[in-house]
N, C-alpha and C positions, 0 to 999 in steps of 0.2 A: 401738827405734823402727822402725816399719814404714814403708817408703818407698812413696809412692803413685806408680806409674809415670806416670799422667796428669799429676800435678803436675810431675814432673821433665821430662816432655816439654814442658809448657806453659812452664816456665822456659827450656828450650832454645830454643823458638821465640821467646820474648821476647828472649833474648840474641842470637839471629841477627838479629832485626829491629833491635835496638840497634846491632849492628855494621855493618849495611848503612847505617843512618842516620849513624853516626859517619864511615864512609868517604866517604859522599856529601857530607856537610858539609865534611869536610877538603879535598875537591876543589872546594868552592864551587859545587856543583851543586844545583839545585832538584829537587823530585820530578818536575816537568814535564819538565825536561831529561833526567833519568834515564829517564823513561818513553819519551821520543822516541828516546833512544840504544839502548834495549833492546827497543823495540817491544812493551812491556808497558803496561798501562793505569795511569794515575796513581792511581786508587782502589785497584787491586790492590797497587801498590807501597806505598801508604800503609798498607794492611792488613798487609803484611809487616813494615814498620817498627814498627808498633804491636803486633806479635805476635799478630795476629788471623788470619793466613793463613800456610800453609807453602808455599813455592814448590816446584815440581817441579825436578828436576835440570837440565832444559833451561832453565827460567827462571832458576835460580840461576847457571847457566853464563853467561847473557847479562848478568846483574847483575854477577857477579864480573869478567867481562872488561871491562866498562865502567868498573868501579871499580879496575882494575889489580891484581886478585888472582885467585885460583882458587876454584871452588866448594868444593873440599876445604878450602882455607884458611878460608872463611867458616864451613863446618860445624865445623871444629876450634875456631874462636873461640867457637862456641856451646855447646861441651861443658863440663859442670860437672866439676871435678876437686877432689881432696883433696890438698893439698900435703904432701909427705913430704920436705921439704928441696929438693935440687936436682932431684928427680923429682916427678911428680904422678900419682896414681892416678885413673883414670877409672872411675866406677861406672856400670854399665849402667842406663840410665834408661827403658827400655821399647822400643817399636817404633822403626823407622828415623826418623832426624831429617829426612830429605827423601825424598819419593817420586819415583821415576823412572817412566817410562811402562812399564818392564818389571820393576819391583821397587822395593826401598827400600834406602837407603844410610845408614849411621851412621858418623860419625867416631869413631875409637877413641883419639884423643889430644886433649888440651885445648890450645888456642892454635895459631896458624898459624906461629909462628916456630920451625920445625923443619926439618931437612934432608929429611925425608920425612913423609908423612901416611898412616897406616894406616887403612883403612876396612873395614867389613863390608858386603857387598852380598848381598841375598837376593831371589830372584825365581822365578817359575814360568811366565812368558810364553814361548810358543814362537815368536811372530812377531819378526822382526828389528826392532830399534829403529834410530834414526839412527846414523851413524858418529860416533865421537868421535875427535878428533885434537888433540894438544897437543904442545908442545915438550918437556915433561918425560917422563922414563922412568917406566915403571910395571911392577910385578910383581904377578901374579895367581896365587893358590893356591886350588885347589878344596877347600874344607873338607868339602862334602857335595854329593851329587847328580851329575847329568850335564848338561853344557852343550855347546852348539855355540859356537865362537868364530870370528869372521871377522876375519882380519888382512890388510888390503889385498886383499880379495876372495879370500883363500885360507882355506877353511873347515877347521877341525879339530874333533874331538870330544874333550872333556876329561872325565875322571872323578875321583872323590874321590882326592886325593893328587897329582894332576897339577898342574903349574905352568907358567907362561909368563912370560918377560921381554919386555916390549914397549918397544922404543926410542922416544924422542920422534920425532914426525912420522909414525908409522905409524897409519893409520886402523884403528879396531877397534870391534867391537860383539860382544855375546853374547846368547844366548837359551837357554832350556831345550831340551835335546835330546828330552825325552820328556813334557813337560808337568808333570813333578814339580818339587818345590822344589829349588833349588840354592843353596848358600851359598859365598861367595867371601871370601877375605882379599885385599884390594887395597892395595898399598903404592905410593903415588905420590910421585915426587920433588917436592920443593917448592923452586923456584928462589928464592933470597934476593935481594932487591932492594937 
């Protein structure tokens, strides 16, 4: 059986929207309240919940923060897996699950109830994006390409095979060093509640 990457992506977007709706309702929030808390429009949030729109990582961050989770957790909840007993195999379903302003990110594990969330990030943007800062530790491995990484305003150049461990609380961002595509394996700690 041939898998259609577009159908897999569509199912992933539907699962993401369903998870956002589930978390919102569990907290007794209306879409209007979520819109006010995230500074996103009510119609846009409605489209996300119905699987008709894919939020950017920045929008997903605001939604996740308001709902008491992380964007990585929401992405992991939207990944389709094949159960193999206590473990689950994740099949690649196509392009990134969420777009970031400087690339695309895809969760590589199903479900958010894990000690860590591995993700693949790919991009070629040379301009700096906003800083990211969170309480959880993060590990970044350069699978391919060359990138600039800014750790609390200290810039480094990283190449294929390089890695960095980023402790929680450290502001960080990255961009392509040369305009070429870079691919990262990002493993983020997931704090259990």
